[in-house]
C-alpha positions in Angstrom: 0.0 0.0 0.0 2.8 2.4 0.8 4.5 1.9 -2.6 1.2 2.2 -4.4 0.4 5.4 -2.6 3.7 6.9 -3.7 3.0 6.0 -7.3 -0.5 7.4 -7.0 0.8 10.6 -5.5 3.3 11.1 -8.2 1.2 10.1 -11.1 -2.1 11.8 -10.2 -1.1 15.4 -10.5 0.9 14.8 -13.7 -1.9 13.0 -15.3 -4.5 15.6 -14.3 -2.3 18.5 -15.6 -1.5 16.7 -18.8 -5.1 15.9 -19.6 -6.2 19.5 -18.9 -3.6 20.8 -21.3 -4.3 18.3 -24.0 -8.1 18.6 -23.8 -8.0 22.4 -23.6 -5.9 22.5 -26.7 -8.1 20.2 -28.8 -11.4 21.5 -27.5 -10.7 25.2 -27.4 -13.1 25.9 -30.2 -15.9 24.1 -28.4 -15.0 25.8 -25.1 -15.3 29.2 -26.8 -18.9 28.4 -27.7 -19.6 28.2 -24.0 -18.1 31.7 -23.5 -14.7 30.5 -22.2 -11.6 32.5 -22.8 -8.2 31.3 -21.5 -7.2 34.8 -20.3 -10.3 36.9 -19.9 -12.8 34.2 -18.7 -10.5 31.2 -17.8 -12.9 29.7 -15.2 -16.1 30.0 -17.2 -17.1 26.3 -17.5 -13.4 25.3 -17.3 -12.2 22.7 -16.6 -15.6 21.0 -16.1 -16.9 22.1 -19.5 -14.2 20.0 -21.1 -16.3 17.0 -20.3 -19.1 18.4 -22.5 -17.1 18.6 -25.6 -16.4 16.1 -28.4 -13.7 14.4 -26.3 -15.5 14.8 -23.0 -15.2 11.2 -22.1 -11.5 11.7 -21.5 -12.3 14.4 -18.9 -14.9 12.2 -17.2 -12.3 9.5 -17.0 -9.7 11.9 -15.7 -12.0 13.0 -12.9 -12.6 9.3 -12.0 -9.0 8.1 -12.3 -7.4 11.1 -10.6 -9.9 11.1 -7.8 -9.2 7.4 -7.2 -5.4 8.1 -7.2 -5.8 10.9 -4.7 -7.8 8.7 -2.4 -5.2 5.9 -2.6 -2.5 8.5 -2.0 -4.3 9.7 1.2 -4.7 6.1 2.5 -1.0 5.5 2.0 0.1 8.8 3.4 -1.5 7.8 6.7 0.8 4.9 6.9 3.9 7.1 6.6 2.9 9.4 9.5 2.9 9.1 13.3 -0.5 8.2 14.6 -2.2 11.3 16.0 -5.5 13.1 15.6 -4.1 15.6 13.1 -2.7 13.0 10.7 -5.9 10.9 11.0 -8.1 13.9 10.3 -5.9 15.3 7.5 -5.6 12.1 5.6 -9.3 11.5 6.0 -10.1 14.9 4.5 -7.7 14.2 1.6 -9.4 10.9 1.1 -12.8 12.6 0.9 -11.4 15.2 -1.5 -10.4 12.3 -3.8 -13.9 10.9 -3.6 -15.3 14.4 -4.3 -13.1 14.7 -7.4 -14.6 11.4 -8.6 -18.0 13.0 -8.2 -17.0 15.7 -10.6 -17.4 13.1 -13.3 -21.1 14.0 -13.3 -21.6 16.3 -16.2 -21.8 20.0 -15.3 -24.5 22.3 -16.7 -23.0 25.1 -18.9 -23.1 28.5 -17.1 -25.2 30.0 -19.8 -27.6 27.0 -20.1 -31.3 27.9 -19.5 -32.9 26.7 -16.3 -33.9 24.4 -14.7 -30.6 22.7 -13.9 -30.2 19.0 -14.6 -29.8 16.5 -11.8 -26.2 15.7 -12.9 -25.3 19.4 -13.0 -26.5 19.8 -9.4 -24.5 16.8 -8.3 -21.4 18.2 -10.1 -21.8 21.5 -8.2 -22.3 19.7 -4.9 -19.1 17.6 -5.4 -17.2 20.8 -6.4 -18.1 22.4 -3.1 -17.3 19.2 -1.3 -13.8 19.2 -3.0 -13.2 22.8 -1.7 -14.4 22.0 1.8 -12.1 18.9 2.1 -9.0 19.5 0.1 -7.7 22.8 1.5 -8.8 22.2 5.1 -7.1 18.8 4.8 -3.9 20.5 3.7 -4.1 22.9 6.7 -4.6 20.0 9.1 -1.8 18.0 7.5 0.5 21.0 8.0 0.0 20.6 11.7 0.5 16.8 11.5 3.8 17.4 9.6 4.9 19.9 12.3 4.5 17.3 15.0 6.3 14.5 13.1 10.1 15.0 13.0 10.3 13.2 9.6 7.8 15.6 8.1 8.5 18.8 10.0 10.3 20.4 7.0 7.1 20.4 5.0 4.8 22.1 7.6 5.4 25.7 6.6 5.4 24.7 2.9 2.1 23.0 3.3 0.5 25.9 5.1 1.8 28.3 2.5 0.5 26.2 -0.3 -2.9 25.9 1.4 -3.1 29.6 2.0 -2.2 30.3 -1.7 -4.8 27.7 -2.8 -7.5 29.2 -0.6 -6.9 32.7 -1.9 -6.7 31.8 -5.6 -9.6 29.4 -5.4 -12.0 32.1 -4.3 -10.4 34.9 -6.3 -11.1 32.9 -9.6 -10.1 34.4 -12.9 -6.6 33.7 -14.1 -5.6 33.1 -10.5 -7.3 29.7 -10.7 -4.3 28.5 -12.7 -2.2 29.3 -9.6 -4.6 27.4 -7.5 -4.2 24.3 -9.6 -0.4 24.7 -9.7 -0.1 25.1 -6.0 -2.3 22.0 -5.2 -0.7 19.7 -7.8 2.8 20.7 -6.9 2.1 20.2 -3.2 0.9 16.6 -3.9 4.1 15.9 -5.9 6.3 17.2 -3.1 4.5 15.1 -0.4 4.7 12.0 -2.6 8.5 12.6 -3.1 8.9 12.8 0.6 7.0 9.6 1.0 9.3 7.9 -1.5 12.4 9.1 0.4 11.0 7.5 3.6 10.6 4.1 2.0 
């Protein structure tokens, strides 16, 4: 499980970033029909709207696979940490964040679509909120767990800084959303690399 968690932690962020770049490139004409613009309106139906395009099945699969990888990463991370309430709570929140990402596979409703919303669009929005309410709080709690564990102490301040940057850019939206994604994905990679060094 420990080795699997390291592989999941390293592969998940790279896979997610690669799929976003690829799908955004090949579906940019479709995304523009939704009102998206990479600089002026970067978060308008992005990245969820990629699942609505001609290659949308790839985005659905990405949400499912990357969510599963995050959940397995969280389960393995728990085994690398000292048993205490903070590590238990932090990894549990990270696990729930992975499950919430899998829920993003329900197709979103385009922002400019006429009401009423579809059932799958409502579920997509609910899981998006759940992702925000678990991922970033999980990072904050894990920062405290890292601080208490001598093997992880060097990542405490980095984790808190990444969480603070993610929180700010998540709610700020706009082009700052790219910074949110970069902060979260990079943090996952750094933690996975530390796990590998502890093997």
